[in-house]
C-alpha positions, -999 to +999 in steps of 0.1 A: -588-023+458-555-013+442-526+000+467-518+038+466-484+050+459-474+049+495-489+017+503-467+003+475-435+023+492-448+005+525-448-028+509-410-027+495-399-013+527-410-046+546-387-067+526-354-045+532-330-067+554-315-049+585-283-033+576-288-032+542-277-004+521-300+006+495-304+032+468-340+050+463-343+058+426-363+091+416-399+091+419-422+067+438-391+047+456-381+080+474-414+076+497-398+042+510-376+059+534-408+068+553-416+031+565-386+016+576-398-013+597-396-006+634-362-025+649-344-026+616-313+000+604-315+005+566-291+027+550-305+048+523-284+061+496-290+089+467-270+092+436-266+129+442-242+120+470-261+113+501-257+082+524-284+081+553-314+095+538-339+100+564-376+107+561-391+134+544-392+167+561-425+179+582-442+206+569-420+241+569-390+218+580-374+213+544-335+224+541-327+234+507-294+222+512-305+186+517-322+171+484-323+139+470-312+131+430-348+142+424-344+176+439-370+167+465-362+179+500-350+152+525-337+146+560-304+133+571-301+104+598-277+108+627-244+096+611-254+105+578-233+125+553-229+140+520-203+128+498-187+137+465-206+128+435-175+106+424-176+087+456-214+083+454-206+063+421-179+044+434-205+028+460-226+021+431-204+008+404-182-008+431-209-033+441-215-018+475-252-014+475-272-042+486-303-031+467-317-004+442-354+004+445-363+019+408-392+031+391-399+019+356-418+023+323-416-013+316-404-045+328-401-078+306-408-111+322-368-118+316-361-088+340-353-060+312-357-029+326-366+002+306-367+034+330-349+063+313-368+073+281-402+069+263-386+086+231-414+111+236-396+144+220-420+162+247-399+146+276-364+147+274-348+113+285-334+112+320-306+087+321-292+101+356-275+069+374-301+043+362-277+025+341-249+024+368-275+014+394-290-016+371-257-032+369-239-021+404-263-030+429-267-064+441-305-066+434-330-043+415-362-041+426-389-019+409-420+001+422-446+008+397-482+013+392-492-017+371-507-002+342-501+031+324-529+062+331-543+047+296-544+010+309-517-001+289-496-030+308-461-021+319-451-056+326-446-072+290-434-098+271-406-076+254-400-038+263-407-015+237-390+014+252-353+016+251-336-007+277-317+007+308-303-030+312-311-066+306-322-091+330-317-073+359-347-072+378-355-097+406-388-083+420-416-057+414-440-042+438-472-026+419-507-013+432-520-050+424-492-075+430-461-085+440-442-103+416-409-123+414-390-124+380-377-161+374-360-182+346-396-191+339-411-155+337-434-138+361-441-155+392-472-141+414-464-138+450-490-115+465-524-103+447-546-072+459-578-079+472-608-073+448-591-086+419-581-126+408-555-140+389-574-139+358-584-102+361-545-094+368-536-114+338-558-090+318-537-062+330-503-079+321-492-087+286-464-113+300-479-147+311-482-149+351-478-180+371-494-180+406-469-193+433-484-222+451-482-202+484-498-171+468-510-144+496-532-115+495-516-081+489-526-060+520-511-025+534-522-004+562-534+030+557-503+051+554 
């Protein structure tokens, strides 16, 4: 069965190292702060000037002054802070973030990222800090559903949408797989139960290589 959006976020959270400084992009990545593995301290950053993003607030506990870059309510961990927007981008552009977790419209097998516009006039583009993050963070990982609502692949040979940055994505978490981007293309690390490699390939435009130690992709009910 495919993973839910929250299960994708849970899976991505498991790979974050203790002490890491991590940006959470708009959309699906914002869910990751709810699933920090026990015993790890991970400092989440939001580009609107938040350092120390905590889990989402409970019902009726939202503070309108505490929001992330997507204008969603957040909490602040003990010791967390708001900083000037300029200082936030100094963190990003200065290479102080260990990782950025971003959403995407498309990712190519070379690691090209397209996540800021579809060129659809009905939906205005949202550049935000995506381009700064794509080149400023030490590592880019993408969280995305494997196909569009219409069933079109998001993991492609060549991005058709305007690029955010070239050759930056290192790992992709989808509802069907965990995939690394290597110099030889997409390397399949984990695959969801109920689908085999050939079935996953049918949903992926670019070729997939299965890792010798390919594992099942499992997540708890969250």
